[in-house]
C-alpha positions in Angstrom: 15.9 11.5 -1.1 17.9 7.9 -0.8 16.2 5.3 -3.6 17.5 2.8 -1.6 16.0 0.9 1.6 18.3 -2.4 2.6 16.1 -4.5 5.0 17.4 -7.2 7.0 17.1 -8.8 10.4 19.3 -10.2 12.8 20.0 -11.6 16.4 22.1 -10.5 19.8 22.1 -12.3 22.9 20.2 -10.2 25.7 20.6 -10.8 29.7 20.2 -14.2 30.8 21.4 -15.1 27.5 17.8 -14.8 25.8 18.1 -14.6 21.9 16.2 -11.2 20.8 15.3 -10.3 17.5 15.7 -7.2 15.5 15.1 -5.7 12.5 17.1 -2.8 10.4 16.3 -0.7 7.5 19.1 1.1 6.5 20.4 3.5 3.6 24.0 4.1 2.2 25.9 6.9 4.0 22.7 7.5 7.0 22.6 11.2 8.3 21.7 9.7 11.3 20.7 6.0 13.4 17.5 5.6 14.9 17.5 3.2 17.9 13.6 2.6 18.4 11.9 0.6 21.5 8.8 -0.4 20.6 5.4 -0.5 23.0 4.0 -3.6 24.9 2.5 -6.4 23.3 3.8 -5.3 20.0 7.1 -5.9 17.8 9.5 -4.5 15.1 7.7 -5.6 12.1 5.3 -3.1 13.1 7.8 -0.3 12.4 8.2 -1.6 8.6 6.6 1.7 7.2 8.2 3.6 9.7 11.5 2.6 8.9 11.0 2.6 4.7 9.7 6.3 5.0 12.6 7.4 7.2 15.1 5.8 5.4 14.1 7.7 2.1 15.0 10.8 4.0 18.4 9.4 4.8 17.9 7.8 8.5 18.6 4.0 9.3 16.3 2.8 11.9 16.7 -0.6 13.6 13.8 -2.0 16.2 14.4 -5.0 18.7 11.7 -7.1 19.5 11.7 -6.9 23.7 12.5 -9.7 25.5 8.7 -11.4 25.3 7.5 -10.1 22.4 7.9 -10.3 18.5 10.3 -13.2 17.3 12.3 -12.7 20.6 12.9 -15.1 23.3 11.1 -14.9 26.5 7.6 -15.6 28.1 5.0 -13.4 26.8 4.4 -10.1 28.5 6.6 -10.8 31.4 10.0 -9.4 32.7 11.5 -10.1 36.0 13.4 -7.0 36.3 12.6 -3.5 34.5 16.0 -3.3 34.4 16.6 -6.5 32.2 15.1 -4.1 29.4 17.5 -1.4 30.0 20.6 -4.1 29.6 18.9 -5.5 26.8 18.7 -2.0 25.3 22.3 -0.8 26.1 23.6 -4.0 24.3 21.2 -3.7 21.4 22.5 -0.1 21.4 26.1 -1.3 21.2 25.4 -3.8 18.7 23.8 -1.0 16.2 27.4 1.2 17.3 29.3 -1.5 15.1 27.1 -1.6 11.9 26.7 1.7 11.3 29.6 4.3 9.9 31.6 5.7 12.5 30.8 9.2 13.2 27.2 8.6 12.6 24.8 10.5 14.9 22.5 8.2 16.7 19.1 8.8 18.5 17.1 7.0 20.6 13.0 6.5 19.8 10.7 4.9 22.3 7.2 4.6 22.2 4.5 4.0 25.1 6.8 1.3 27.2 9.6 2.1 24.8 9.1 5.7 25.8 9.4 4.4 29.6 12.1 2.1 29.3 14.2 5.0 27.0 13.7 7.5 29.3 15.1 5.5 32.4 17.6 4.0 30.2 18.9 7.4 29.7 18.6 8.4 33.5 20.5 5.1 34.3 23.4 5.0 31.5 25.5 7.3 29.5 24.4 9.0 27.2 27.5 9.5 25.3 27.4 8.8 21.8 23.5 9.7 21.6 22.6 13.0 19.9 18.8 13.1 21.3 15.7 11.0 22.0 12.4 10.9 20.9 9.5 9.9 22.8 6.1 9.0 21.8 3.1 8.6 24.0 5.5 7.6 26.8 3.9 5.2 29.4 4.3 7.3 32.5 0.7 6.9 33.4 -2.3 5.0 31.9 -5.3 7.2 30.7 -7.7 6.2 33.2 -6.7 5.8 36.6 -6.4 2.0 37.5 -8.7 0.9 40.7 -6.3 0.3 43.6 -7.4 -3.1 44.3 -6.1 -3.6 41.0 -2.8 -2.6 41.9 -2.4 -4.4 45.0 -3.7 -7.5 43.5 -0.9 -7.3 41.2 1.4 -6.5 43.7 0.7 -9.7 45.7 0.6 -11.9 42.6 3.8 -10.8 41.7 5.1 -12.2 44.6 3.3 -15.3 44.4 2.4 -16.2 40.8 4.2 -13.8 38.8 3.9 -14.8 35.6 0.5 -15.4 35.2 -0.1 -13.9 32.0 -3.1 -11.2 32.1 -5.2 -9.2 29.1 -2.9 -5.9 28.3 -6.6 -4.6 27.5 -5.3 -2.8 24.7 -8.5 -1.8 22.5 -7.1 -1.8 19.0 -9.5 1.1 17.7 -7.3 3.2 20.5 -4.2 3.1 18.6 -4.9 4.9 15.2 -7.5 6.7 13.1 -6.7 4.5 10.3 -9.0 1.3 9.9 -5.8 -0.3 8.3 -3.6 0.1 10.8 -6.2 -1.3 13.4 -7.5 -4.3 11.3 -3.4 -5.0 10.8 -3.3 -5.3 14.7 -6.2 -7.5 15.0 -4.9 -9.8 12.5 -1.5 -9.8 13.5 0.0 -13.1 15.2 2.5 -11.5 16.5 1.0 -9.4 18.8 0.4 -11.1 22.1 -2.1 -8.5 24.2 -0.6 -9.8 27.4 1.3 -8.6 30.5 2.1 -9.9 34.1 1.9 -9.1 37.5 5.6 -8.9 37.8 6.2 -6.7 34.5 2.9 -4.7 35.7 4.8 -4.0 39.1 7.9 -3.5 37.6 6.3 -1.0 35.4 5.1 0.8 37.8 8.2 1.0 39.7 9.8 2.4 36.8 7.1 5.2 36.5 8.0 6.3 40.1 11.9 6.0 39.0 11.5 8.2 36.6 10.4 11.1 38.1 12.7 10.7 40.7 15.8 10.8 39.0 14.9 12.9 35.7 17.7 15.2 36.9 20.3 12.3 35.4 19.1 13.1 31.9 21.8 14.9 29.7 20.6 14.4 25.7 18.0 16.4 24.3 14.7 15.2 24.1 11.5 15.8 21.8 8.1 14.5 23.6 5.5 13.7 20.4 2.3 13.3 22.4 -1.4 12.6 21.1 -4.0 14.7 22.7 -7.0 12.4 22.3 -4.8 9.2 23.5 -7.0 6.8 25.3 -4.5 4.6 26.8 -1.6 7.1 28.6 -1.8 10.0 30.3 -0.3 12.7 27.8 -1.1 15.9 30.7 1.1 13.9 33.3 4.0 13.3 30.1 3.3 17.5 29.7 4.2 18.2 33.4 7.2 16.3 33.1 8.5 17.7 30.3 7.7 21.3 31.4 9.8 20.0 34.7 12.7 19.5 32.7 14.9 22.7 32.6 18.0 21.5 32.6 18.5 20.2 29.0 17.1 21.1 25.6 13.4 19.7 25.7 10.9 20.0 22.7 7.3 19.1 23.3 5.0 18.4 20.0 1.3 17.8 20.8 -1.0 16.6 18.0 -4.3 17.9 19.3 -6.7 14.7 17.4 -3.8 12.1 17.4 -4.6 8.5 19.0 -1.8 6.5 20.1 0.5 5.8 17.9 1.5 8.9 16.3 3.6 6.9 13.9 0.5 5.3 12.3 -2.3 7.8 12.5 -3.9 9.0 9.0 -1.7 12.0 9.2 1.6 10.6 9.8 3.3 12.9 7.2 2.8 15.4 9.3 4.1 13.7 12.6 7.3 12.4 10.7 7.5 16.1 8.9 8.0 17.5 13.0 10.2 14.0 13.3 13.1 14.9 10.8 12.7 18.8 11.3 14.0 18.0 14.8 16.4 15.5 14.1 18.4 17.8 11.3 18.2 20.9 13.9 20.4 17.9 16.2 22.6 16.6 13.8 23.4 20.0 12.7 
C-alpha cells in the first residue's frame, strides 16, 4: 500500500472562459487515475475521504467542481446547455492526462448527476484513453415520479426565466446512513441546494438521450447501485444496464445502501468492490 498522499488543487478554463476548480489526491506511480464527476449541489471537497482511501491503494483521484458548484465560476445550480458539462469534462480529462505518467490507465467515475454526465460524455466523445467508467447511482430518473404540472412549468420557465433558482429538494438524511455524513452535508457552506428551470430541462433532455444513444458507448462499465435509494430510480438504471449487450457491463447492487454509496457506513465493502473491478480492467 502507498503511504503518501499528495493533496493539491488547481484551476482550468471551461466553456465560456469560466474558471473551474479541481482537487487532486495523488500517489507516486499510480496504478490508475480516476476522473470523478460529482452530483448536483455538492462539490469536490466532499470526496476527500474517497480520494485519500484510494490513494492508499495506489490510485490517484481528481475531482472537478462542476460549473455553478463548489469553487468553480457560474450561477449556482445552473447551466445554459447540458453540453457545457460534457465540454468542461473533456477539458478536465485532457488536463489530467497531462498530469499523470504516460501510460497510466484512466477511469471515469460519475455519481448521480455526474453519472448522467459521464454516460452522455461516453456517448458523444471518444473513449480512446479510457479503460472504463464507474457509475454510482446515476441520475437517469427520479425515485418518485415528478408531477406533470411541475415538468410543464419547468419547461415554460426554462424559456422565460431560465436562471430562476429553486430548491433542489435533496433531504440530507436520504444520502447516507452515517449521521456524520448527514451532519457535515447540512453544515457545508459549499453545498448550495439549488437548481434552475434550465438545468432541470437540460437534465430531462439528457436522460432521454442516454437511452437513445447508449449503443455509442464502447468502454467497460461498472454500475454501483444503492437498493434503498430514495433520490434516483435504481430499477430504471438496472434496466438500462441489462439492455447494454455490446460492451463489458458489471452491475453491483447494495440492497440497503442509500444514495451516496461511497459515504455509507459500509463504504469499505463498496470500495473493495470498486478496487477489484478496477484491478481486473487494468490487467
